[in-house]
N, C-alpha and C positions, 0 to 999 in steps of 0.2 A: 504494500500500500504506500502511496506517495501522498504526503501532506504538505501543503504550502501555507505557512502562517505569515500574514502580512499585517504589519502594524502601521496605522496611519498617524501622520504628524507633518510638521513643516520642517524643512531641512536646515535652516540657518540658525546660528547661535541665539538670535533674538527670541526665538520661539522655544528653545530647548526646555525651559522650566515651566511652560504654560500647560493649562488643562488640555489643550488641543493636541498635545504631544504624548498623551498617555500610551498610545499604541506603540510609539517608539520606545518608551520606557520599558514596556513589557517585552518587546523583541530583544532589547539589550539584556534583560534578566534571563530570558530563555537562552540567548547566545552564550552567556556566561555559564549557565547551568549545564548546557549540553556541549559546551566547548566547540561551538560552531562559529568560525571566524566569518565576519561579514566584510566583503570587499565590494568596491564600486563596480557594478556591472550595468552598463547602459544608464538608465535613469533611476537606479536604486542601489542601495547596499544590499547584498545578497550573499547567502551562504547555504550550504547543504551538507548533510552527513547521513550515512546509513546507520540507523539505530534499531536494533532488534528486527532486522529484515524490513524496516520501513525507511523510505527516503524522507527525511525531514528537511524542508527548505524554509528559510527565514528571509523576509524582505522588509526593507524600509524605503519607501519611495523617496526619491530626491526631487520630485516635482513638488510644487506646493499642494496643499491639501485638496484644493478644488480640481486638481488634475491627476489625482492618485491613480485612477484607472489606466491612464496612458503609460504609467511606469509599471503597473502590475500586469497588464495584458501580455507583454512580451515574456515575462517570467512565467506566467501561467501557460503560455504556449510552449515554452522551453521545458518546463518540468512536467507538464501534463498530469497535474495532481488528481488523485481520486477525490480529494476534498480541499477546498480553499477555505481558510478560516481568517476572517478579517477581524482585527483587534482595534477598537477605537473608543474614544470618549463618547458619552451620551448624556445630554441634559435631561432626557425623559426617564432616566434611571436615578434613583436617590443616591446622594453622595455616600460613597463607601460600599455600594452594592454592585453586584455583577448580574448580568442577564446573558445567557447563552441561547442562541436561536439557530435553527437549521437554515432558515432563509427568511426573507421579509423585504420590506421597503426601506427607503433611506431614512425615514423619520425626520426629514429636513436636513440631515447631515450631508453637507456638500461633498465631502470626501467619499462617503458611501455612495452617493448618487453618481459620482464620477465612475466608480467601479461598476455599478449597475449599468451605466451607459455603455461601458466598454465590454462587459462580460455577461450581462444579464443578472438576474438576482439569485441564481442557484449557487449560493455559497453561505457558509455558516458565519455567525458573528459572535464575538465576545464583546459585549457592551459594558464599558466601565462607567459607573455613575459619577457624574460631577454635580448633579442637582442644577437648580436654576438660580439666577441672580436674585438677591433679595430686594434690591433697590431698582432704580430706573435704568441701570446699566443695560446696554444692548447685548443681545446674545453673542454677537461677534466680539465685542469688547471683553465680555466675560470669558469666553473660551480662549481668547488670545492673551489673557492676563495670567500672571503668576499668582497662584493661590496663596492666601496667608498661611503662616506656619502650622497652625492647628489643622487646617484643612489639608495641607500638604502631607501631613503625617497619615491622614486617612487615605489619601490618594496613593501614597507609597504602599500602604497595606493592601489596598485594592489591587494594585499592580502585582504584588506578590501573590495574591489570591488568583489573579488572572494567569500568572505563570504556572501556578499549581494546577489550574484548570487545563492548561495546555498539556502539562505532564499527564493528566488523567486522560485527555483525548488520545495522546500517543500510546499510553499503556492499555486503556480499556475502551476507547471509542467516545464519539461525540455524545451519545445518549447517556453514558455513565457520567460524563462531565455535567450534562444538563441536570441529571437527577441529583448530583452532589452539590452543585453551585447555584442553581436557580432558587 
């Protein structure tokens, strides 16, 4: 079985610590855990490794969020995965929570919409909850800002949990991860 895990984020240092880069945070955790080196390949950082007779591929698009699909499409065609799992932030999921789905719509997430536009919607998602802004802050300003320290600790814990969910998908399958983490 071939699995492609793609984390969504923005590639420049300005966005490194923002809520919108949680997909990148998780890919970095998985890369470290599985010792999969990520190298620039086309419009993404990409790496793969055979683990227990499964080819595990990791990707971080180097396009900006709204064009993620353009970076993921060539990797998808190259790896021909049995399952693509997109990892991203989600304002419709409560802060500190995860939601794993087999497929679905974009929920207004422009990075997810870009992937849907390029590949269709037949891919799984690990949605990491960031909650919604409490004040008049726009959604764009909210996702592109660095969270306060208390919130950051919750997000780091959520990313660790998302990494654990990925390990469950690799070991036991998507359904097992959905049962355990939803």
